C-alpha positions in Angstrom: 0.0 0.0 0.0 1.3 3.5 -0.9 -0.7 5.2 1.9 1.2 6.0 5.1 -0.3 7.2 8.3 1.9 8.3 11.2 1.1 6.7 14.6 1.8 7.8 18.2 2.0 5.2 21.0 1.4 6.5 24.5 2.6 4.7 27.6 5.6 3.5 25.5 7.5 1.2 27.9 4.7 -1.0 29.1 3.8 -4.5 27.9 0.8 -3.4 25.9 2.8 -0.5 24.3 5.5 -3.0 23.4 2.9 -5.2 21.7 1.6 -2.2 19.8 5.1 -1.4 18.6 5.5 -5.1 17.5 2.3 -5.1 15.5 2.9 -1.6 14.0 6.4 -2.6 12.9 4.8 -5.0 10.4 1.7 -2.8 9.5 1.6 -1.7 5.8 0.0 1.6 6.5 0.6 2.8 10.1 4.1 4.1 10.7 5.4 4.7 14.2 6.3 8.4 14.4 6.7 8.4 18.2 6.4 6.3 21.3 5.9 8.5 24.4 7.3 7.3 27.7 7.3 9.8 30.6 9.8 7.6 32.6 12.3 6.9 29.7 12.3 9.8 27.3 15.4 9.7 25.1 16.2 6.1 25.9 16.3 3.5 23.1 13.1 1.6 22.5 15.2 -1.6 22.1 16.4 -1.1 25.7 12.9 -1.8 27.0 12.0 -4.3 24.3 15.1 -6.1 23.1 13.0 -8.4 20.9 12.1 -5.3 18.9 15.7 -4.2 18.2 15.5 -5.4 14.6 12.4 -3.3 13.9 13.5 -0.2 15.9 17.4 -0.2 15.9 17.8 3.5 16.5 14.4 4.8 17.7 14.2 6.4 21.2 11.2 7.1 23.3 9.9 10.6 22.9 9.0 13.2 25.6 5.7 14.8 26.1 6.9 17.9 24.4 7.9 15.9 21.4 4.5 14.2 21.3 2.8 17.6 21.5 4.9 18.8 18.6 3.9 15.7 16.6 0.2 16.2 17.1 0.5 19.9 16.1 2.5 19.0 13.0 0.5 16.1 11.6 -2.8 16.5 9.9 -3.4 12.8 10.1 -2.3 10.8 13.1 -3.3 7.5 14.7 -3.0 7.8 18.5 -2.9 4.5 20.5 -3.0 5.0 24.3 -1.5 2.3 26.5 -1.1 4.8 29.3 -2.2 3.7 32.8 -5.8 4.0 33.9 -6.4 7.4 35.5 -3.6 9.0 33.5 -4.7 8.2 29.9 -7.7 10.5 29.7 -5.9 13.7 30.7 -3.0 12.9 28.4 -5.3 12.2 25.4 -7.3 15.4 26.2 -4.2 17.5 26.2 -2.9 16.1 22.9 -6.3 16.5 21.2 -6.5 20.1 22.4 -3.1 20.8 20.9 -4.2 19.1 17.6 -7.4 21.1 17.6 -5.6 24.3 18.1 -3.2 23.6 15.3 -6.0 22.6 13.0 -7.9 25.8 13.9 -4.8 27.9 13.0 -4.5 26.1 9.7 -8.1 26.5 8.8 -8.0 30.3 9.5 -11.3 32.0 8.9 -13.0 28.9 7.6 -14.3 28.0 11.0 -15.9 31.4 11.6 -17.9 31.1 8.4 -19.6 27.9 9.7 -20.4 29.2 13.2 -24.1 28.6 12.6 -23.7 24.9 12.3 -22.5 22.3 14.8 -18.8 22.9 15.5 -16.4 20.3 14.2 -14.6 20.6 17.6 -17.7 19.3 19.5 -16.7 16.3 21.6 -19.7 14.4 20.3 -18.9 14.9 16.6 -18.9 11.8 14.4 -16.1 10.2 12.6 -16.4 12.5 9.5 -16.4 15.7 11.6 -14.0 14.8 14.3 -12.5 17.4 16.7 -9.2 17.3 14.8 -9.6 16.2 11.2 -7.5 13.1 10.5 -6.7 12.5 14.1 -8.1 9.3 15.7 -7.6 7.8 19.1 -8.0 4.3 20.4 -7.6 4.1 24.2 -6.7 0.8 25.7 -7.0 2.0 29.3 -10.3 2.0 31.2 -10.6 5.8 31.0 -13.2 6.0 28.2 -15.1 2.7 28.7 -18.0 4.3 30.5 -20.5 6.8 29.1 -20.4 9.1 32.1 -17.8 10.4 34.6 -20.0 9.3 37.5 -20.1 5.7 36.2 -16.3 5.7 35.8 -15.7 7.3 39.2 -18.0 4.7 40.9 -15.7 1.9 39.8 -12.2 3.6 39.8 -12.8 5.9 42.8 -11.1 9.0 41.4 -12.2 11.9 39.3 -12.3 11.4 35.5 -9.4 13.1 33.7 -11.4 14.5 30.8 -15.2 14.2 31.2 -15.9 16.5 28.3 -14.3 14.0 26.0 -16.5 11.0 27.0 -19.1 11.6 24.2 -16.4 11.3 21.6 -15.6 7.8 22.5 -17.4 4.5 22.0 -16.5 1.3 23.8 -17.1 -2.0 22.1 -15.5 -5.2 21.0 -15.0 -4.8 17.2 -17.0 -7.9 16.4 -20.0 -6.4 18.1 -20.2 -3.0 16.4 -20.0 -2.6 12.7 -18.9 1.0 12.8 -18.1 3.4 15.5 -20.5 6.4 15.7 -17.7 8.5 17.3 -14.3 9.6 16.1 -12.5 7.8 18.9 -12.8 4.3 20.5 -12.2 2.8 23.9 -11.2 -0.9 23.6 -12.6 -3.1 26.3 -10.2 -4.9 28.6 -8.8 -8.3 27.9 -11.1 -10.1 30.4 -14.0 -8.2 29.0 -13.2 -9.0 25.4 -13.0 -12.8 26.1 -16.2 -12.7 28.2 -18.1 -10.7 25.7 -17.1 -12.8 22.7 -18.5 -15.8 24.5 -21.5 -14.2 26.2 -23.0 -11.7 23.7 -24.3 -14.3 21.2 -26.0 -16.2 23.9 -27.8 -13.1 25.0 -28.5 -11.6 21.6 -30.0 -14.8 20.3 -32.0 -15.2 23.6 -30.5 -18.7 24.1 -29.9 -18.2 27.9 -31.4 -16.7 30.9 -29.7 -13.3 31.7 -27.6 -14.5 34.6 -24.1 -15.7 33.6 -21.2 -17.2 35.5 -17.7 -16.5 34.3 -14.4 -18.1 35.4 -11.5 -16.6 33.5 -7.7 -17.3 33.8 -5.2 -14.7 32.7 -1.5 -14.7 32.1 1.0 -12.7 34.1 1.5 -10.0 31.4 -2.1 -8.8 32.1 -0.9 -7.3 35.3 1.6 -5.0 33.7 5.4 -4.7 33.7 6.1 -3.9 37.3 6.6 -7.1 39.4 4.1 -7.7 42.2 3.2 -10.6 44.4 0.6 -11.5 41.8 3.0 -11.4 38.8 6.5 -12.3 40.1 7.4 -15.6 38.4 8.6 -17.6 41.4 5.3 -16.9 43.2 3.1 -17.5 40.1 4.9 -20.5 38.6 3.0 -23.8 38.8 0.2 -22.1 40.8 -3.4 -21.1 40.2 -5.5 -18.8 42.3 -8.4 -16.4 42.2 -8.4 -12.7 43.0 -11.2 -10.1 43.5 -13.7 -12.8 43.1 -17.2 -11.4 42.4 -15.8 -7.9 42.8 -13.5 -7.3 39.9 -13.5 -3.8 38.4 -14.0 -5.1 34.9 -17.5 -6.6 35.7 -19.4 -3.3 35.2 -17.6 -2.8 31.9 -18.7 -6.3 30.8 -22.3 -5.6 31.9 -22.4 -2.3 30.0 -20.9 -3.6 26.8 -23.1 -6.7 26.9 -26.2 -4.6 27.1 -25.1 -2.3 24.3 -24.2 -5.3 22.0 -27.1 -7.6 22.8 -29.9 -5.4 24.0 -30.2 -7.6 27.1 -29.5 -6.4 30.6 -27.7 -9.4 32.2 -26.0 -10.1 35.5 -22.5 -11.4 35.4 -20.9 -13.3 38.3 -17.2 -13.0 37.4 -14.3 -14.9 39.1 -10.9 -14.0 37.7 -7.9 -16.3 38.2 -4.1 -15.8 37.8 -2.5 -18.5 35.7 1.1 -19.7 35.6 1.7 -18.6 32.0 2.7 -15.2 30.5 0.3 -14.7 27.6 -3.3 -15.6 27.1 -6.8 -15.8 28.7 -9.1 -18.8 29.0 -12.7 -17.8 29.9 -15.6 -20.1 30.6 -19.0 -18.6 30.5 -21.9 -20.7 31.9 -25.6 -20.0 31.9 -29.0 -21.7 32.1 -30.6 -22.3 28.7 -33.8 -20.4 27.9 -34.9 -22.9 25.3 -33.7 -26.4 24.2 -30.3 -26.3 22.4 -27.8 -29.2 22.1 -24.1 -28.7 21.7 -24.1 -29.0 17.9 -26.9 -26.4 17.6 -25.1 -24.1 20.0 -21.8 -24.2 18.0 -23.8 -23.7 14.8 -25.4 -20.6 16.3 -22.0 -19.2 17.3 -20.6 -19.8 13.8 -23.6 -18.0 12.2 -23.3 -15.1 14.7 -19.6 -14.6 13.9 -19.8 -15.5 10.2 -18.4 -12.2 9.2 -15.8 -12.0 12.0 -12.3 -12.7 10.5 -10.7 -13.1 13.9 -13.2 -15.4 15.7 -13.0 -19.1 15.1 -15.6 -21.6 16.5 -14.2 -25.0 17.1 -15.9 -28.4 17.8 -13.1 -29.3 20.3 -11.9 -27.4 23.3 -9.9 -24.2 22.4 -6.4 -23.9 23.7 -4.4 -20.8 24.7 -1.3 -21.9 22.8 -3.2 -21.9 19.5 -3.9 -18.1 19.7 -1.0 -16.8 21.7 0.7 -13.8 20.1 -2.1 -13.5 17.5 -5.2 -11.4 17.0 -7.4 -14.5 16.8 -9.9 -15.8 19.4 -11.3 -19.3 19.5 -14.7 -20.3 20.9 -16.3 -23.6 21.6 -19.5 -24.6 23.4 -21.2 -27.5 25.0 -24.8 -28.1 26.3 -26.3 -30.7 28.6 -29.9 -29.7 27.6 -30.3 -27.5 30.7 -27.2 -25.3 30.8 -24.5 -24.1 28.5 -20.8 -23.5 28.8 -19.0 -21.4 26.2 -15.2 -21.4 26.3 -13.1 -18.5 24.8 -9.3 -18.2 24.4 -7.4 -15.2 23.2 -4.1 -13.5 23.8 -4.5 -10.8 26.4 -1.8 -8.5 24.9 -2.9 -8.9 21.3 -6.7 -9.5 20.7 -7.4 -8.3 24.3 -5.4 -5.1 23.9 -3.0 -4.0 21.2 -4.4 -6.1 18.4 -7.9 -5.2 19.1 -6.8 -1.5 19.1 -5.2 -1.8 15.7 -8.3 -3.6 14.4 -10.4 -0.6 15.5 -7.9 1.9 14.2 -7.9 0.2 10.8 -11.7 0.7 10.7 -11.5 4.4 11.8 -9.2 5.1 8.8 -11.3 3.1 6.4 -8.8 0.2 6.1 -9.8 -3.5 6.0 -9.9 -4.4 9.7 -7.6 -7.3 9.1 -4.7 -5.1 7.8 -1.5 -6.0 9.5 -3.2 -8.5 11.8 -3.4 -11.8 10.0 -0.2 -13.4 11.2 -0.9 -16.8 12.8 -0.3 -17.7 16.4 3.3 -18.3 17.4 2.6 -21.8 18.9 4.8 -23.5 21.5 5.1 -20.2 23.5 
C-alpha cells in the first residue's frame, strides 16, 4: 500500500505498548512516528524491548513535548494510548487540544464562516467531523469505557481526567459493532473481550437466561510490567489462584458492553484467576438455557453469529491458549447438557485483548480493512 499514516503510541515502555510497537512494525499503513514514555524519554526503544531491536534499531522514546509537537504538525495521526488507567484521559485530552488548536490555526477564517452549524470541535462529533480532522484515538486503558464520569468514578474511585471527551468515545469489541459512531474508540479490557465474545451471542440470540457465571484465567502480562506478588514468576509458577472474586473492576464494563451489544441487561458473576503462563486468557461462561439447544446447535449458532468476523474461530473441540498466543485470533467452543451451556473462549490478552484489538479498531477508523497487519498466525509453543 502506498498510503502511510503516522502513529503515536502512549505509555511507551509498558507491555501493551510493546505489543503495539511489535504489531505496527509490520503494519503496511501505520508508521510509528513516536512512542511516548514519561519515565524513559530519550532512551532506546530496544532497551525496553530487546525483541524489537530489529524493527527499531535506532528509535528512542519521545518526551511529552515531542509528542505535542507531533500532534501539532501532523494533519493525520493515529494515537494509541496504552497509558495507565487514570492518566490516559488527561493525556489524550491535552494532545487532542493541541491538535485542535493547530487545526484551527491552519483553517484560518473557515471555522468562523460555519459558526451557525454544529462545530467540528464538538466532543460528540462523528467520525467524519472529528475534533481534529485526520486524528483518531484508540484508548486501551479504562478511562473512556463508560458513558459518564459518574459511572467511571464509581468503579475507579477517582475523578475522571477528561469528562468532556467522553461523548467522543465509543466502547465495544470490534466484532459487536460494525462502525463506531464516534471519532474515537475505547477498547474493552482483555477479560471483558474474552467474556463478551462468549456471552453476547448467547444473550443476543436469547439462548440463555440473563444470569451468567464467568471463570477466567489470565497470564501474568495482564498485570503489567512492574513485578508484584501476583505477577512475580517464582510466586506464580505452577500455581493457580483467584483474586477479586465477584468484585473485579471489569465486571461493570462487561455488563455495560453486553447490554449495548445484545440489548439484554444481564447479571455477570465474574471470578478471575491468575494463571502460571505469560500470555493468554481462557474464559468459561456458563448460563441456564432459555430454550432447548444441544451442543451442535449451539456451536452452529455461534458460527452463524460470527460468520463475518475474521478473527473469531468456532471449534468443535476445546480451544487452547497456545493456539492463539501472540495472534489477534480468538477461539470459541461450546457444550450443552440440555439444561445449561458452557462457552469457552481463548485469546491473547496482549494482542486480541489489547494492542491487536486496538489496531483492528484503528484500521476501521481510517477506512482500512480491519484485518490489515493483523493476520499473522499464532506463534505456537510459546
